[in-house]
C-alpha positions as CSV (number, residue, x, y, z in Angstrom):
1,X,-15.5,-6.2,-17.3
2,X,-13.5,-9.2,-16.1
3,X,-14.8,-12.4,-14.7
4,X,-17.3,-11.7,-11.9
5,X,-16.5,-12.7,-8.3
6,X,-19.2,-14.3,-6.2
7,X,-18.6,-14.6,-2.4
8,X,-20.5,-17.2,-0.3
9,X,-21.0,-15.7,3.2
10,X,-23.1,-16.5,6.3
11,X,-22.9,-17.8,9.9
12,X,-20.7,-20.8,10.7
13,X,-22.1,-24.3,9.9
14,X,-24.9,-23.2,7.5
15,X,-23.4,-25.2,4.5
16,X,-21.2,-22.6,2.8
17,X,-18.4,-25.0,2.0
18,X,-20.8,-27.8,0.9
19,X,-22.4,-25.3,-1.6
20,X,-18.9,-24.1,-2.7
21,X,-17.9,-27.7,-3.5
22,X,-21.0,-28.3,-5.5
23,X,-20.5,-25.2,-7.6
24,X,-16.8,-25.8,-8.1
25,X,-17.6,-29.3,-9.3
26,X,-15.1,-30.9,-6.9
27,X,-14.4,-31.2,-3.2
28,X,-12.0,-28.4,-2.4
29,X,-13.2,-27.0,1.0
30,X,-13.2,-29.1,4.1
31,X,-16.8,-30.1,4.9
32,X,-17.3,-31.0,8.6
33,X,-20.1,-30.4,11.1
34,X,-17.8,-28.5,13.5
35,X,-18.5,-24.7,13.3
36,X,-15.4,-22.7,12.1
37,X,-13.7,-25.4,10.0
38,X,-13.2,-23.1,7.0
39,X,-10.9,-20.5,8.6
40,X,-9.5,-19.2,5.3
41,X,-11.1,-18.3,2.0
42,X,-10.8,-20.6,-0.9
43,X,-11.6,-19.7,-4.5
44,X,-12.4,-21.7,-7.6
45,X,-13.8,-21.2,-11.1
46,X,-17.5,-22.0,-11.9
47,X,-19.8,-21.8,-14.9
48,X,-23.5,-21.4,-15.3
49,X,-25.5,-20.6,-18.6
50,X,-22.3,-19.6,-20.4
51,X,-21.3,-17.3,-17.6
52,X,-17.9,-17.9,-16.1
53,X,-17.2,-16.6,-12.7
54,X,-15.0,-16.9,-9.6
55,X,-16.5,-18.2,-6.4
56,X,-15.0,-17.6,-2.9
57,X,-15.7,-19.7,0.2
58,X,-15.4,-17.8,3.5
59,X,-15.2,-18.6,7.2
60,X,-18.5,-18.1,9.1
61,X,-19.4,-14.7,10.4
62,X,-20.2,-14.4,14.1
63,X,-20.7,-10.7,14.6
64,X,-20.7,-10.7,18.5
65,X,-18.1,-13.4,19.1
66,X,-14.7,-12.1,20.2
67,X,-12.9,-15.4,20.1
68,X,-9.6,-14.7,18.3
69,X,-10.3,-17.2,15.5
70,X,-13.8,-15.9,15.0
71,X,-12.4,-12.3,14.9
72,X,-10.0,-13.4,12.1
73,X,-12.7,-15.2,10.2
74,X,-14.9,-12.1,10.4
75,X,-12.1,-9.9,9.1
76,X,-11.5,-12.3,6.2
77,X,-15.2,-12.5,5.4
78,X,-15.3,-8.7,5.3
79,X,-12.4,-8.7,2.8
80,X,-14.4,-11.2,0.7
81,X,-17.4,-9.0,0.7
82,X,-15.3,-6.0,-0.4
83,X,-13.7,-8.2,-3.2
84,X,-17.0,-9.7,-4.4
85,X,-19.2,-8.4,-7.2
86,X,-22.2,-10.5,-6.1
87,X,-22.8,-12.0,-2.6
88,X,-24.6,-15.3,-1.8
89,X,-25.9,-15.0,1.7
90,X,-26.6,-18.5,3.0
91,X,-28.8,-19.3,6.0
92,X,-29.9,-22.5,7.8
93,X,-33.4,-23.5,6.9
94,X,-33.5,-26.2,9.5
95,X,-32.2,-24.2,12.4
96,X,-34.4,-21.2,11.5
97,X,-33.7,-17.5,11.7
98,X,-30.8,-16.7,14.1
99,X,-30.0,-13.3,15.7
100,X,-26.6,-13.4,14.0
101,X,-28.4,-13.5,10.6
102,X,-29.8,-10.0,11.3
103,X,-26.2,-8.7,12.0
104,X,-24.8,-10.3,8.9
105,X,-27.7,-9.0,6.8
106,X,-27.0,-5.5,8.0
107,X,-23.3,-5.8,7.2
108,X,-24.2,-7.0,3.7
109,X,-26.7,-4.2,3.1
110,X,-24.0,-1.6,4.0
111,X,-21.8,-3.1,1.2
112,X,-24.2,-2.0,-1.5
113,X,-23.4,-5.2,-3.4
114,X,-26.1,-7.4,-5.1
115,X,-27.2,-10.1,-2.7
116,X,-28.9,-13.5,-3.3
117,X,-30.5,-14.8,-0.1
118,X,-30.2,-18.7,0.0
119,X,-32.0,-20.9,2.5
120,X,-30.0,-24.1,2.8
121,X,-30.9,-27.6,4.1
122,X,-34.4,-27.6,2.6
123,X,-34.1,-31.2,1.6
124,X,-37.8,-32.2,2.1
125,X,-40.9,-30.5,0.8
126,X,-42.4,-30.1,4.3
127,X,-39.4,-27.9,5.1
128,X,-40.1,-25.3,2.4
129,X,-42.4,-23.2,4.6
130,X,-39.3,-22.6,6.8
131,X,-38.1,-20.1,4.2
132,X,-40.8,-17.6,4.9
133,X,-39.4,-16.3,8.2
134,X,-36.2,-15.2,6.3
135,X,-38.2,-12.4,4.6
136,X,-37.8,-10.6,8.0
137,X,-34.1,-10.0,7.0
138,X,-35.4,-7.5,4.4
139,X,-32.9,-8.4,1.6
140,X,-35.2,-9.9,-1.0
141,X,-36.9,-13.2,-1.8
142,X,-35.2,-16.3,-0.4
143,X,-34.2,-19.1,-2.7
144,X,-34.5,-22.6,-1.1
145,X,-31.8,-25.2,-1.8
146,X,-30.2,-28.3,-0.4
147,X,-26.5,-28.1,-1.0
148,X,-25.8,-31.7,0.1
149,X,-28.4,-33.1,-2.4
150,X,-27.9,-30.4,-5.1
151,X,-31.5,-29.4,-5.0
152,X,-32.5,-25.9,-6.2
153,X,-29.0,-24.9,-7.3
154,X,-30.2,-24.0,-10.8
155,X,-32.8,-21.5,-9.5
156,X,-30.1,-20.1,-7.2
157,X,-27.6,-19.7,-10.0
158,X,-30.2,-18.1,-12.2
159,X,-30.6,-15.4,-9.5
160,X,-26.8,-15.0,-9.2
161,X,-26.0,-14.6,-12.9
162,X,-28.9,-12.2,-13.3
163,X,-26.9,-9.7,-11.4
164,X,-23.9,-9.9,-13.8
165,X,-25.6,-7.7,-16.4
166,X,-25.7,-4.9,-13.9
167,X,-21.9,-5.1,-13.5
168,X,-21.0,-4.4,-17.2
169,X,-18.7,-1.6,-18.1
170,X,-20.2,1.7,-19.0
171,X,-20.3,2.8,-22.6
172,X,-17.8,5.5,-21.6
173,X,-15.3,3.0,-20.3
174,X,-15.6,1.1,-23.6
175,X,-13.9,4.1,-25.3
176,X,-10.8,3.6,-23.1
177,X,-7.9,1.2,-23.7
178,X,-7.6,-0.8,-20.4
179,X,-4.0,-1.5,-19.4
180,X,-3.2,-3.8,-16.5
181,X,0.2,-3.3,-14.8
182,X,1.2,-6.7,-13.4
183,X,4.3,-8.1,-11.8
184,X,5.9,-9.2,-8.5
185,X,5.7,-6.8,-5.5
186,X,8.1,-3.8,-5.5
187,X,9.0,-3.7,-9.2
188,X,7.6,-0.2,-9.7
189,X,4.1,-0.6,-11.0
190,X,2.7,2.2,-8.9
191,X,5.7,4.4,-9.6
192,X,5.2,4.0,-13.4
193,X,1.5,4.8,-13.2
194,X,2.2,7.9,-11.1
195,X,4.8,9.0,-13.7
196,X,2.3,8.5,-16.5
197,X,-0.4,10.4,-14.6
198,X,2.0,13.2,-13.6
199,X,0.8,13.0,-10.1
200,X,1.1,10.7,-7.1
201,X,-2.3,9.0,-7.6
202,X,-1.2,5.7,-6.1
203,X,0.7,5.0,-2.9
204,X,4.4,4.3,-3.6
205,X,6.6,2.7,-1.0
206,X,9.5,0.1,-0.9
207,X,7.4,-2.2,1.3
208,X,6.3,-5.1,-1.0
209,X,2.5,-5.5,-1.2
210,X,1.5,-1.9,-0.6
211,X,-1.1,-2.1,-3.4
212,X,-3.7,-4.4,-2.0
213,X,-6.3,-4.2,-4.7
214,X,-6.7,-3.3,-8.4
215,X,-6.9,0.5,-8.7
216,X,-8.1,2.2,-11.9
217,X,-6.9,5.6,-13.1
218,X,-8.2,7.3,-16.2
219,X,-5.9,9.1,-18.5
220,X,-6.4,11.0,-21.8
221,X,-3.4,11.8,-24.0
222,X,-2.6,12.4,-27.6
223,X,-2.2,8.7,-28.0
224,X,-5.8,8.0,-26.8
225,X,-7.9,7.4,-23.8
226,X,-6.6,4.9,-21.2
227,X,-7.6,3.2,-18.0
228,X,-4.4,2.2,-16.0
229,X,-5.0,-0.6,-13.6
230,X,-2.5,-0.9,-10.8
231,X,-2.5,-4.4,-9.2
232,X,-1.0,-5.9,-6.1
233,X,2.1,-8.0,-6.8
234,X,1.6,-11.7,-7.0
235,X,3.9,-13.9,-4.9
236,X,4.5,-17.6,-4.8
237,X,1.6,-19.3,-2.9
238,X,4.0,-20.4,-0.2
239,X,4.7,-16.8,0.6
240,X,1.1,-15.6,0.7
241,X,0.8,-15.3,4.5
242,X,-1.6,-12.4,4.9
243,X,-5.2,-13.3,4.2
244,X,-5.6,-10.0,2.3
245,X,-3.1,-11.1,-0.2
246,X,-5.1,-14.1,-1.2
247,X,-7.8,-11.6,-2.4
248,X,-5.1,-9.6,-4.2
249,X,-4.4,-12.7,-6.3
250,X,-8.1,-13.0,-7.3
251,X,-8.2,-9.2,-8.1
252,X,-5.0,-9.4,-10.2
253,X,-6.3,-12.3,-12.3
254,X,-9.6,-10.4,-12.7
255,X,-7.7,-7.3,-13.8
256,X,-5.8,-9.3,-16.4
257,X,-9.1,-10.7,-17.7
258,X,-10.7,-7.3,-18.2
259,X,-7.6,-5.7,-19.6
260,X,-6.9,-5.1,-23.3
261,X,-3.2,-4.8,-22.8
262,X,-1.2,-6.5,-20.0
263,X,2.2,-4.9,-19.1
264,X,4.5,-7.2,-17.2
265,X,6.9,-5.1,-15.2
266,X,10.3,-6.6,-14.3
267,X,13.1,-5.3,-12.1
268,X,16.3,-4.9,-14.1
269,X,18.4,-5.8,-11.1
270,X,16.7,-9.2,-10.7
271,X,16.5,-12.3,-12.8
272,X,13.2,-13.4,-14.4
273,X,11.4,-15.7,-11.9
274,X,8.9,-18.5,-12.2
275,X,6.3,-16.2,-10.8
276,X,6.9,-13.6,-13.5
277,X,6.3,-16.4,-16.1
278,X,3.1,-17.5,-14.4
279,X,1.7,-14.0,-14.1
280,X,2.2,-13.2,-17.8
281,X,1.5,-16.8,-18.8
282,X,-2.1,-16.2,-17.6
283,X,-2.4,-13.2,-20.0
284,X,-0.9,-15.2,-22.8
285,X,-3.4,-18.0,-22.3
286,X,-6.2,-15.4,-22.7
287,X,-4.4,-14.1,-25.9
288,X,-4.1,-10.6,-24.5
289,X,-1.9,-7.8,-26.0
290,X,1.3,-8.0,-24.0
291,X,4.2,-5.6,-23.3
292,X,7.2,-6.6,-21.2
293,X,8.7,-3.5,-19.5
294,X,12.1,-3.8,-17.8
295,X,12.1,-1.1,-15.1
296,X,15.0,0.4,-13.0
297,X,17.2,0.3,-16.2
298,X,19.1,3.3,-14.8
299,X,20.7,1.0,-12.1
300,X,22.4,-1.2,-14.7
301,X,25.9,-0.7,-16.0
302,X,25.6,-0.8,-19.8
303,X,27.4,-1.1,-23.0
304,X,26.0,-1.3,-26.6
305,X,25.2,-5.0,-26.1
306,X,23.6,-4.9,-22.6
307,X,20.0,-4.4,-23.7
308,X,20.0,-7.1,-26.4
309,X,21.7,-9.5,-24.0
310,X,19.2,-8.9,-21.3
311,X,16.3,-9.2,-23.7
312,X,17.7,-12.5,-25.1
313,X,18.0,-13.8,-21.5
314,X,14.5,-13.1,-20.4
315,X,13.2,-14.0,-23.9
316,X,14.3,-17.6,-23.2
317,X,12.1,-17.7,-20.1
318,X,9.2,-16.1,-22.0
319,X,9.7,-18.2,-25.2
320,X,6.1,-19.2,-25.2
321,X,5.2,-15.6,-26.3
322,X,7.8,-14.5,-28.8
323,X,5.3,-11.9,-30.1
324,X,5.6,-9.7,-27.0
325,X,6.9,-6.1,-27.2
326,X,9.8,-5.0,-25.0
327,X,10.6,-1.7,-23.5
328,X,13.4,-0.7,-21.1
329,X,12.6,2.2,-18.8
330,X,13.3,3.9,-15.5
331,X,10.1,5.1,-13.7
332,X,12.3,7.0,-11.2
333,X,14.2,9.1,-13.8
334,X,11.5,9.1,-16.5
335,X,13.8,7.4,-19.0
336,X,11.6,6.2,-22.0
337,X,8.4,6.5,-19.9
338,X,7.0,8.7,-22.7
339,X,7.1,5.6,-24.9
340,X,5.0,3.3,-22.7
341,X,1.5,4.4,-23.9
342,X,2.7,4.6,-27.5
343,X,3.9,1.0,-27.4
344,X,0.7,-0.1,-25.6
345,X,-1.4,1.6,-28.2
346,X,0.5,-0.2,-31.0
347,X,-0.2,-3.5,-29.3
348,X,-3.9,-2.6,-28.9
349,X,-4.2,-1.7,-32.6
350,X,-2.9,-5.1,-33.4
351,X,-5.2,-6.7,-30.8
352,X,-8.2,-5.1,-32.6
353,X,-7.0,-5.5,-36.2
354,X,-9.3,-7.0,-38.8
355,X,-8.1,-8.7,-42.0
356,X,-10.1,-8.8,-45.2
357,X,-11.2,-12.3,-46.0
358,X,-9.8,-12.3,-49.6
359,X,-6.4,-11.2,-48.5
360,X,-6.4,-13.7,-45.6
361,X,-7.1,-16.6,-47.9
362,X,-4.4,-15.5,-50.4
363,X,-1.8,-15.6,-47.6
364,X,-2.9,-18.9,-46.2
365,X,-3.1,-20.5,-49.7
366,X,0.5,-19.4,-50.4
367,X,1.6,-20.7,-47.1
368,X,0.2,-24.1,-47.9
369,X,1.8,-24.1,-51.3
370,X,5.2,-23.3,-49.7
371,X,4.8,-26.0,-47.0
372,X,2.1,-28.6,-47.3
373,X,0.6,-30.1,-44.1
374,X,2.3,-33.4,-43.1
375,X,0.6,-36.7,-43.8
376,X,-1.1,-38.2,-40.7
377,X,-2.3,-41.8,-40.9
378,X,-2.1,-41.8,-44.7
379,X,-4.2,-38.6,-44.8
380,X,-3.4,-35.0,-45.3
381,X,-5.0,-31.9,-43.8
382,X,-6.9,-29.8,-46.3
383,X,-7.7,-26.2,-45.7
384,X,-10.8,-25.0,-47.6
385,X,-11.4,-21.6,-46.3
386,X,-10.3,-19.1,-43.6
387,X,-12.2,-16.2,-42.1
388,X,-11.6,-13.8,-39.2
389,X,-14.6,-13.9,-36.8
390,X,-13.6,-11.7,-34.0
391,X,-11.1,-9.2,-32.4
392,X,-9.7,-8.8,-28.9
393,X,-8.0,-11.1,-29.7
394,X,-8.0,-11.5,-33.5
395,X,-9.7,-14.9,-34.0
396,X,-9.5,-17.0,-37.2
397,X,-11.5,-20.0,-38.1
398,X,-9.9,-22.5,-40.6
399,X,-12.4,-24.8,-42.3
400,X,-10.7,-28.1,-42.9
401,X,-11.4,-31.7,-43.9
402,X,-10.6,-33.1,-40.4
403,X,-9.1,-31.2,-37.5
404,X,-7.6,-34.4,-36.1
405,X,-5.1,-34.3,-38.9
406,X,-3.7,-31.0,-37.7
407,X,-0.2,-31.3,-36.2
408,X,0.7,-28.7,-33.5
409,X,3.8,-27.7,-35.4
410,X,1.8,-26.9,-38.5
411,X,-0.7,-24.9,-36.5
412,X,2.3,-22.9,-35.2
413,X,3.6,-22.5,-38.8
414,X,0.3,-21.0,-39.9
415,X,0.1,-18.7,-37.0
416,X,3.7,-17.5,-37.7
417,X,2.6,-16.8,-41.4
418,X,-0.3,-14.7,-40.2
419,X,2.0,-12.8,-37.9
420,X,4.6,-12.2,-40.7
421,X,2.0,-11.1,-43.2
422,X,-0.2,-8.9,-41.0
423,X,2.1,-7.6,-38.2
424,X,0.4,-9.0,-35.1
425,X,3.4,-8.0,-32.9
426,X,2.4,-7.5,-29.3
427,X,-0.8,-9.5,-29.3
428,X,-2.0,-13.0,-29.0
429,X,-4.1,-14.4,-31.8
430,X,-6.5,-17.3,-31.7
431,X,-6.9,-20.0,-34.4
432,X,-9.8,-22.4,-34.5
433,X,-9.9,-25.4,-36.9
434,X,-13.4,-26.6,-37.8
435,X,-14.5,-29.6,-39.9
436,X,-16.3,-28.8,-43.2
437,X,-17.5,-31.4,-45.7
438,X,-15.5,-31.4,-48.9
439,X,-18.5,-30.7,-51.1
């Protein structure tokens, strides 16, 4: 699975944003005593006990309040609950149990999501008994904290991450190659999936943003077993006006994280945009297997040079990932759609490729003989030994005399040699340089 999403929900002014800021490690949300200050959700990355996860701050939920701002906040919080894998339900230990807490608890129970009940503002020992009345909510044992003083956060996070094991993919899903279709709105992601499935499984329209969430479709073919993940298109932040789309951003990034192969879909009638680069750049940073598909190729007037010229043009914008595979298709007419899964499978095979240690060291030794590392501060990098330690992506550890002597250009040279020798086309690879004593 991808990175879990944890939503912090509760009534207004119970300390959600203060807790969010503590977990995020920096002040992101506005913290003020006025109820309703956080009118939008904000998300950030957090870590606890080697678990990385995304946290979402939400506006307060007032179930019976029909004020227009409160209605909007309630709607946004509902979206956060739907988006989240785990919910932190925070209540006010000083103010005590409130009728609205019962309403929120009922809403959360209906979601079926794992819930951690947190009693906030317990900043003195004599206040700890205040937590007992929250057992009446019927959603488990309350954990007492003080978000402002960072008290009890460790116990709370232990409860939260304990739910993550329940979210793991089934063994059956592990047999499938997970492919995330990403790109801007209206480039044909859903159309391509429908063509691959042979049925209209996902809604297709020419209104950008139709796909609000990541949708999984299972498919079995002669090439193998696949899970196709359709995602909402990512826009520039300045264009994210609907609150729903902010959650689509989180879900798209999560889809990329849990995918094996990421397919960036471009519109042949448009130029490569900064947003395209950012979308696939995130997959590149995670060293995913990557395919760039140019859709709507049927709309382009062509000669024998058009495809190479177009590829060279977008390749300049995507120069940070020269290993990517390219494919030109038309989801509408079906042109080359039959090659999509085959190319994705080839990339996946390279993403999971293992190299024998002896062969690997032979290749690296020859590469060093052909081009020695540069001298840095009168010293030269020495490579003693190389081994592959993982796949998804292929990960190599180089044991050296001093990693500080490694120049980035020489690291790129070694990576290119690995790619030339072992055909890692279509996948990122990871290299780690670790110090080892010369003896």
